[in-house]
KEVO-589964 format. One line per 5 residues: number of its first residue (from 0); their letters; for each residue x, y, z of N, C-alpha, C. Coordinates in nm, 4 decimals, decimal comma, padded with zeros to 6 digits. Atoms other than C-alpha are relative to their C-alpha. Example, Ala and Ser with C-alpha at 12.3 -4.5 7.8 and 13.67 -1.06 7.14 Angstrom:
2
0) AS) 00,0890/-00,1190/00,0000/01,2300/-00,4500/00,7800/00,0900/00,1200/00,0000 | -00,0820/-00,1190/-00,0060/01,3670/-00,1060/00,7140/-00,0770/00,1090/00,0730 $
! end
This chain:
54
0) MGRRG) -00,0898/00,0309/-00,1090/00,8659/00,8129/00,9582/00,0467/-00,1442/-00,0134 | -00,0583/00,1340/00,0099/01,0886/00,5069/00,9842/-00,0689/-00,1008/00,0897 | 00,0589/00,1064/-00,0810/01,0032/00,1768/01,1417/00,0346/00,0198/00,1475 | -00,0227/-00,0147/-00,1441/00,9834/00,1548/01,5195/00,1398/-00,0497/00,0363 | -00,1326/00,0396/-00,0449/01,3273/00,1454/01,6786/00,1128/00,0476/-00,0907 $
5) SRTPG) -00,1032/-00,0492/00,0902/01,5105/00,2935/01,3814/00,0645/00,1250/00,0589 | -00,0702/-00,1143/-00,0592/01,7785/00,5382/01,4988/-00,0017/00,1216/-00,0911 | 00,0006/-00,1123/00,0935/01,7766/00,7526/01,1825/-00,1038/-00,0250/-00,1086 | 00,1047/00,0286/00,0977/01,4407/00,7107/01,0087/-00,0047/00,1034/-00,1128 | 00,0252/-00,0883/00,1122/01,3824/00,8559/00,6641/00,1206/00,0703/-00,0598 $
10) IGANA) -00,1189/-00,0655/00,0546/01,7421/00,9440/00,5721/00,0452/-00,0755/-00,1250 | -00,0438/00,0642/00,1228/01,8800/00,8772/00,2251/00,1035/00,0847/-00,0726 | -00,1018/-00,0702/00,0786/02,1397/00,9772/-00,0340/00,0003/-00,0546/-00,1423 | -00,0174/00,0426/00,1385/02,2128/00,9570/-00,4057/00,1121/-00,1042/-00,0040 | -00,0975/00,1092/-00,0001/02,3897/00,6211/-00,4444/00,1111/00,0188/-00,1031 $
15) FDPEA) -00,1024/-00,0268/00,1010/02,5832/00,7563/-00,7456/00,0953/00,1124/00,0416 | -00,0815/-00,1113/-00,0470/02,7391/01,0387/-00,5387/00,0822/-00,0441/00,1215 | -00,0836/00,0500/-00,1103/03,0351/00,9166/-00,3263/00,0009/00,0924/00,1223 | 00,0011/-00,0936/-00,1130/03,0329/01,2328/-00,1129/-00,1305/-00,0124/00,0791 | 00,1300/00,0153/-00,0666/02,6606/01,1909/-00,0386/-00,0065/-00,1317/00,0773 $
20) VGALL) -00,0010/00,1299/-00,0683/02,7086/00,8231/00,0489/00,0876/00,0076/00,1252 | -00,0872/-00,0170/-00,1157/02,9980/00,9142/00,2796/-00,0687/00,0773/00,1118 | 00,0725/-00,0787/-00,0999/02,7834/01,1749/00,4543/-00,1113/-00,0831/00,0642 | 00,1057/00,0875/-00,0530/02,5006/00,9225/00,4920/00,0575/-00,1002/00,0998 | -00,0628/00,0967/-00,0906/02,7320/00,6622/00,6456/00,0441/00,0682/00,1297 $
25) AAKQR) -00,0422/-00,0737/-00,1194/02,8708/00,9248/00,8839/-00,1208/00,0338/00,0874 | 00,1203/-00,0351/-00,0755/02,5205/01,0383/00,9840/-00,0587/-00,1211/00,0714 | 00,0535/00,1223/-00,0602/02,4207/00,6787/01,0526/00,1037/-00,0716/00,0864 | -00,1098/00,0567/-00,0776/02,7531/00,6112/01,2277/00,0318/-00,1426/-00,0448 | -00,0334/00,1295/00,0604/02,8314/00,3242/00,9910/00,1285/00,0128/-00,0797 $
30) GADKP) -00,1168/00,0050/00,0866/03,1485/00,2220/00,8149/-00,0405/-00,0559/-00,1358 | 00,0265/00,0536/00,1337/03,1731/00,1168/00,4514/-00,0234/-00,1509/00,0034 | 00,0203/00,1437/-00,0126/03,1701/-00,2438/00,5767/-00,1451/-00,0348/00,0350 | 00,1414/00,0230/-00,0330/02,8022/-00,2011/00,6766/-00,0867/00,1011/-00,0756 | 00,0745/-00,0973/00,0805/02,6365/-00,0158/00,3879/-00,1512/-00,0142/00,0180 $
35) GSILV) 00,1454/00,0008/-00,0066/02,2697/00,0722/00,3721/-00,0625/-00,0621/-00,1235 | 00,0748/00,0534/00,1143/02,0027/-00,0411/00,1292/-00,0058/00,1030/-00,1120 | 00,0166/-00,0871/00,1163/01,9650/00,0988/-00,2208/-00,1291/-00,0401/-00,0697 | 00,1239/00,0242/00,0735/01,6243/00,1316/-00,3857/00,0211/00,0452/-00,1435 | -00,0182/-00,0331/00,1411/01,6258/00,1272/-00,7662/-00,1301/-00,0186/-00,0760 $
40) ADLAT) 00,1221/00,0035/00,0798/01,3614/00,1761/-01,0331/-00,0051/-00,1182/-00,0962 | 00,0003/00,1062/00,1008/01,4745/-00,0970/-01,2714/00,1304/-00,0800/00,0044 | -00,1150/00,0890/00,0026/01,7226/-00,3746/-01,3442/00,1256/00,0691/-00,0526 | -00,1164/-00,0683/00,0571/01,9505/-00,1520/-01,5541/00,0717/00,0840/00,1061 | -00,0602/-00,0800/-00,1053/02,0075/00,0790/-01,2576/00,0692/-00,0897/00,1022 $
45) AEALA) -00,0612/00,0947/-00,0937/02,0749/-00,2165/-01,0252/00,1310/-00,0543/-00,0569 | -00,1219/00,0509/00,0636/02,3285/-00,3545/-01,2731/00,1096/00,1068/-00,0023 | -00,0984/-00,1080/00,0018/02,5007/-00,0138/-01,3019/00,0626/00,0169/00,1388 | -00,0516/-00,0135/-00,1353/02,5361/00,0033/-00,9238/00,0854/-00,1194/00,0410 | -00,0707/00,1225/-00,0382/02,6637/-00,3556/-00,9000/00,1356/-00,0119/-00,0690 $
50) RTPA) -00,1280/00,0078/00,0712/02,9487/-00,3024/-01,1475/00,1123/00,0532/00,0870 | -00,1188/-00,0470/-00,0703/03,2950/-00,2671/-01,0008/00,1024/00,0453/-00,1019 | -00,1030/-00,0459/00,0931/03,5859/-00,0793/-01,1598/00,0948/-00,1137/-00,0378 | -00,0928/00,1039/00,0492/03,8221/-00,2935/-01,3697/00,1368/00,0149/00,0599 $
! end
């Protein structure tokens, strides 16, 4: 269970799936301007997520 006071404890999505991220933001009633946290296993994954399209 999530921390005390959390409105949507234990919810997550695949950060590489735009549709899943959109559904997560909708479920948490957040816009893209207030994204959630991303947990990663290693630096290579963090770097892949941090890249922006050219």
